[in-house]
C-alpha positions as semicolon CSV with decimal commas, in nm:
position;residue;x (nm);y (nm);z (nm)
1;M;0,000;0,000;0,000
2;P;0,136;0,348;-0,082
3;N;0,257;0,559;0,212
4;N;-0,001;0,834;0,154
5;V;-0,286;0,580;0,176
6;A;-0,140;0,428;0,494
7;A;-0,099;0,776;0,645
8;T;-0,461;0,855;0,556
9;L;-0,582;0,532;0,712
10;C;-0,409;0,628;1,039
11;Y;-0,692;0,881;1,080
12;A;-0,977;0,666;0,943
13;L;-1,100;0,533;1,279
14;G;-0,909;0,776;1,497
15;L;-0,752;0,611;1,797
16;I;-0,808;0,257;1,673
17;T;-0,631;0,286;1,339
18;G;-0,364;0,507;1,491
19;I;-0,274;0,231;1,736
20;L;-0,307;-0,036;1,468
21;F;-0,055;0,132;1,237
22;L;0,197;0,157;1,521
23;F;0,202;-0,224;1,532
24;L;0,158;-0,322;1,166
25;E;0,469;-0,420;0,972
26;P;0,624;-0,253;0,766
27;Y;0,437;0,068;0,847
28;N;0,563;0,089;1,205
29;R;0,916;0,148;1,068
30;D;0,816;0,448;0,854
31;R;0,867;0,774;1,047
32;N;0,599;0,959;0,847
33;I;0,333;0,696;0,912
34;R;0,427;0,679;1,281
35;F;0,389;1,059;1,296
36;H;0,036;1,040;1,152
37;A;-0,051;0,749;1,380
38;W;0,062;0,937;1,693
39;Q;-0,106;1,258;1,582
40;S;-0,429;1,064;1,529
41;I;-0,403;0,902;1,873
42;F;-0,333;1,231;2,052
43;T;-0,591;1,433;1,858
44;F;-0,886;1,199;1,865
45;G;-0,802;1,058;2,207
46;G;-0,810;1,413;2,342
47;M;-1,134;1,490;2,162
48;F;-1,288;1,173;2,304
49;V;-1,188;1,270;2,658
50;L;-1,327;1,624;2,604
51;Q;-1,659;1,483;2,477
52;I;-1,690;1,256;2,782
53;A;-1,609;1,546;3,017
54;L;-1,862;1,773;2,844
55;S;-2,127;1,503;2,867
56;I;-2,072;1,466;3,240
57;V;-2,070;1,843;3,294
58;G;-2,385;1,871;3,079
59;I;-2,572;1,614;3,284
60;I;-2,471;1,779;3,612
61;A;-2,550;2,129;3,480
62;T;-2,893;2,016;3,359
63;K;-2,979;1,864;3,697
64;I;-2,862;2,170;3,892
65;F;-2,907;2,472;3,665
66;G;-3,149;2,362;3,394
67;L;-3,078;2,578;3,089
68;L;-2,703;2,578;3,148
69;G;-2,714;2,213;3,047
70;L;-2,849;2,320;2,708
71;L;-2,554;2,554;2,663
72;V;-2,310;2,276;2,748
73;S;-2,491;2,051;2,496
74;L;-2,446;2,315;2,228
75;V;-2,075;2,340;2,308
76;S;-2,054;1,962;2,283
77;L;-2,226;1,971;1,944
78;G;-1,983;2,239;1,828
79;L;-1,688;2,026;1,942
80;S;-1,831;1,732;1,748
81;L;-1,852;1,942;1,432
82;V;-1,496;2,070;1,481
83;T;-1,379;1,712;1,530
84;L;-1,551;1,602;1,209
85;G;-1,396;1,889;1,014
86;L;-1,052;1,821;1,160
87;W;-1,083;1,450;1,081
88;I;-1,164;1,522;0,715
89;F;-0,892;1,789;0,691
90;L;-0,622;1,561;0,835
91;M;-0,719;1,272;0,608
92;V;-0,708;1,495;0,298
93;K;-0,368;1,639;0,396
94;A;-0,227;1,292;0,465
95;Y;-0,360;1,161;0,133
96;Q;-0,197;1,452;-0,048
97;G;0,133;1,351;0,112
98;E;0,154;1,664;0,328
99;K;0,280;1,635;0,683
100;F;0,045;1,881;0,847
101;S;0,142;1,930;1,209
102;L;-0,128;2,045;1,450
103;P;-0,029;2,302;1,714
104;I;0,082;2,143;2,043
105;I;-0,012;1,790;1,929
106;G;0,210;1,786;1,619
107;P;0,539;1,838;1,806
108;L;0,441;1,566;2,055
109;A;0,365;1,328;1,769
110;E;0,696;1,421;1,606
111;Q;0,884;1,334;1,925
112;K;0,709;0,997;1,953
113;A;0,762;0,914;1,585
């Protein structure tokens, strides 16, 4: 499989494919693919944790403050849309062969790769 397709697939299922490509031979020896795998893990792992935290805060806010829970739900929806857009953007960049490095997460992924 070409490197750009493998790099794109690192983002396909977020955390799952990121971890998978860190273990699959011969892709785990390619620095570029490892970078995309780590960036996928850090990005979508972080988004997953944020979504869980917002869900918990939303439930608590709804029980205690009522309408504040609706605001938290809207923020959660916005985060979901941002995540979707970022997912598509990163897959397109990887398919084009570009090594797009996200702020904060990109340098961490570079260190791990």
